[in-house]
C-alpha atoms as one frame of an Amber mdcrd trajectory, in Angstrom:
protein
 -23.395   6.672  -7.393 -25.834   6.416  -4.958 -25.047   3.121  -3.150 -21.255
   5.110  -2.485 -20.656   4.914   1.388 -21.160   8.082   3.386 -18.017   9.376
   5.024 -16.792  12.403   6.662 -14.653  15.130   5.075 -11.507  14.046   7.538
 -12.162  10.411   6.974 -12.051  11.518   3.416  -8.843  13.305   4.114  -7.198
  10.912   5.740  -7.494   8.488   3.177  -5.912  10.758   0.535  -2.719  10.850
   3.021  -2.298   7.259   3.160  -1.852   7.706  -0.879   0.086  11.076  -0.739
   2.333   9.967   2.048   3.936   7.480  -0.024   5.144  10.239  -2.194   8.174
  10.567   0.874   9.838   7.994  -0.913  11.052  10.407  -3.215  13.047  11.778
  -0.233  14.034   9.047   1.871  14.858   5.665   1.422  11.332   3.350   2.133
   9.483   6.338   2.768   6.978   5.633   0.285   6.210   2.513   2.927   6.633
   3.929   5.608   4.322   6.909   5.228   1.704   5.274   4.284   2.206   2.494
   6.998   2.046   4.931   9.859  -1.092   6.537   8.306  -2.813   3.262   8.488
  -1.713   2.154  11.518  -2.799   4.796  13.635  -5.965   5.623  12.026  -7.379
   1.575  10.424  -9.433   1.317  13.757 -11.730   4.178  13.197 -12.187   4.854
  10.180 -12.680   1.956   7.435 -11.938   3.776   4.317  -8.147   4.468   5.991
  -8.326   0.904   6.504  -9.021  -0.082   2.768  -7.207   2.703   1.296  -4.068
   2.363   3.532  -3.765  -1.559   2.432  -4.412  -0.534  -1.365  -1.362   1.868
  -1.076   0.819  -0.519   1.158   0.026  -3.280  -1.522   1.205  -0.569  -4.400
   4.170   0.622  -2.431   5.432  -2.466  -1.663   4.879  -3.765  -5.639   6.798
  -0.644  -6.595   9.451  -1.077  -4.420   9.777  -4.770  -5.413  10.221  -3.751
  -8.754  12.989  -0.988  -7.758  14.926  -3.717  -6.387  14.702  -6.091  -9.584
  16.195  -2.992 -11.744  19.136  -2.726  -9.589  20.710  -5.600 -10.614  19.437
  -4.820 -14.400  21.342  -1.908 -14.291  24.729  -3.734 -14.837  23.004  -4.456
 -18.336  21.504  -0.961 -18.639  17.942  -2.067 -19.129  17.479  -1.426 -15.407
  18.497   2.353 -15.707  15.292   3.247 -18.035  13.203   0.284 -16.314  13.822
   2.136 -12.723  12.645   5.686 -14.306   9.877   3.928 -16.303   8.762   2.107
 -12.615   9.168   5.588 -10.631   7.335   7.661 -12.818   4.461   5.016 -12.540
   4.652   5.242  -8.770   4.721   8.877  -8.900   1.853   9.284 -11.586  -0.473
   6.515  -9.907   0.424   7.785  -6.573  -1.452  10.987  -7.603  -3.915   9.336
  -9.575  -5.172   7.432  -6.625  -5.103  10.962  -4.288  -7.169  12.374  -6.930
  -9.749   9.475  -7.203 -10.032   9.660  -3.603 -10.287  13.571  -3.516 -12.987
  13.306  -5.805 -15.676  10.674  -4.026 -13.824   7.555  -5.858 -13.368   5.143
  -3.059 -13.425   2.190  -4.912  -9.916   2.871  -6.647  -7.403  -0.093  -6.758
  -4.103   0.539  -7.849  -3.105  -1.617 -11.401   0.237  -3.905 -10.997  -0.137
  -4.065  -7.673   0.403  -7.907  -5.432  -2.538  -8.010  -2.848   0.271  -8.387
  -0.059  -2.343  -7.469   2.422  -5.988  -7.942   2.309
């Protein structure tokens, strides 16, 4: 990709941290949103790549949280349990995929199934 933007390794690392910080959601309630939000708020003004990937990570994590919240009432009819597992697994896999893509220099990665709330 000859027209790929030139970014510093530091900026690339912070963009990766935007995605990786979402894994905090597996340890802390709503950490999947708070982690990328903190990184995005701190670094977005000085690093354009963090501006892009922070919003992308936030949009996806908000979408995943909404999907998990929808699974809660569905757990009473048992379909919510496998759905919640599937959403959690998809969240983990897609977050890791985004991190690897940014690490490899693919700065155009967009999460599938994300509601684009932040533009």
